[in-house]
N, C-alpha and C positions, 0 to 999 in steps of 0.2 A: 061478761063473756066477752066471747074474740071475736070481731068483724072483719069485716073483708078489708083491707087497705086497699087502695085505690091506686093500678099503675099507672103511668105515663105509658101513652097521651088523651087518657079520660078527660073529658073535656069540664067537668066537675072542679077539676084539681083548678080550673085558669078560675073561678068562679071567686071574687072575693066574700068572703067571712062578715058577718054583725055583729056589733057587741052583744055581749049576753046582761040582759035584764034582768033577766029572775034569776036567783039564786038560788036553786030549791033541789028536792028530790030528784027532777029530772038529771041536771045537772051532775046531781054526783054521780049518779048513775051512770050517765056519758062519761064523763073522769073516772068510773072503774075501767070501765070497759074501753078507754082509752089507755091505760093501764096494762091489762090484763091483755089484749090486743098487740105494745110496744114488747110486753117482757115475752110474750109467744113469741113475736119477729127476729127477738133477739137490738132489737135499735135502743136507743138512749133518747130520744124525741120525737113524739108524734103530736102534728096538730086537726085539730079533730076535721077539719075539710079530707082529709087522708081518710078518714072513712066515710066522708059522704054528708059531711053537717057540717055546713056552713056559720060556723060560728067560731070567733075570736076565742079561740081556749087551744091551751097547747101544754102540753108535759116534757117536763127535762128528768130523766133519770141517771146521771153518770156512772158510770164502774169508779169503783173505789179502788187502793193501791191493792186491794188484794183479789180484784177479780170479778167483786161482788156488785148488783144494783139492790141497794138495801132502800126499801122503801120509806127509812126517815130519813133520806138523801132523796126525796121526791119532790120535785118545782109540779105547782099543779098555777099555772099563770093565764089568768084571764083578763083579755081587753089589753095588754100590755100596749105601756108606748113608752118607746125610747125617746128618755129627754134630753139625753147627754150621749154625744160617742166620740171615741179618738183611735188615734193609732191605727195601724194599720197590721195584719198578719195575713201570712197564708198558713192554709189546709184544706188536707185531704180527706173530702165530706164524698158522703156517700146517702143513698135516700132510700126510707124502706117502698117509695112509689118510684124508684129504676132503682131495680133490683138488681146487684150486680155490677153497677155502675160507681165508678169514682174517680175523683178528678179535683186538682188544687183550683183553689176559691179563695180570694180577696174577700177580708170583709175586717170591719173594726176591728180594733183588739180590745178596745176594755166600749164600754155600754152601763148607764146607769137608768131603769127599767122602774117603771110606774103602774103597777099592774095586784089584779084584785085577786083572793083567794077564793076557794069555794065555799065560804061565806059569807060575803063581797066586804068583807076587809082589805082595804086599802097598803099597798105594801109600797116602798123603794129601796130598790138594792143594785148595785153595782155589778157588775162581771168580765171577770179578764178570763183569759185561755178559752177552753173547749167550751166554761159555760156559757162565757158570749156569744164563739161561734154559735152554738146548738140554739141559742134564745132569737139572735138575730137568722141564722135556715127556717126556724119553726115560725116567724115571725113571715118569712117572705111564703110561706105558705097559704097566711090568711092573709095576702093579697094576691094571690092565685097566681103567686110565680114560684118558679120551680130552679133548683141552685144550679143544674145545668144551660140558665140562661143568661150566667154570669161567667159563660166559655169564652174564649176567645172565639172569633166569628170561622178559625178553621177548626180549633176544636169540637166547636158546635157542631159543623158540618161533617164533623170524621168517627161525631157520637152519633148523628140522626142515622146515618151509612150502617154504623154497627149494628146499632138497636132495631133496624130495619132487619139486618136481615138474621139477627136471634131470636125477631117475632118471626120472622119465616119458619125457622129452623122448629119455631114451637118451644122454646124454652124459654 
């Protein structure tokens, strides 16, 4: 089922998510709804809080070389913890909860992530490039943070001004 994606400045986006304790049919339904919603909105990642569910659940499905998002490349990441990170990279990010706005954000270039899958199996994996960026972006959502908060003071002020103007125009 495709769900509504919460849009900034919705207060729920500020909520800190809680760990998943039951790896059951409810979780599997949530993961499917998140996937359907993300694909429908043409995103590459989605955190559960973005559809109003304050659980430490995120999904990422990068586009391959042919421009396709294959379901076998989907990562379902539950209760993630970054156990190591290093390097710095800058990437122009966007967000389904801040539609139409993109800006450069600095993040770790390499991360080691510990997480669970839909069946409660623990994994530890290393990510670089866009995958590392996407994981960090979605994990910020789980802590109630948006990528726009990583912008410089001046860029943030400019964003707020443009965003308010856009909201008033009804776009």
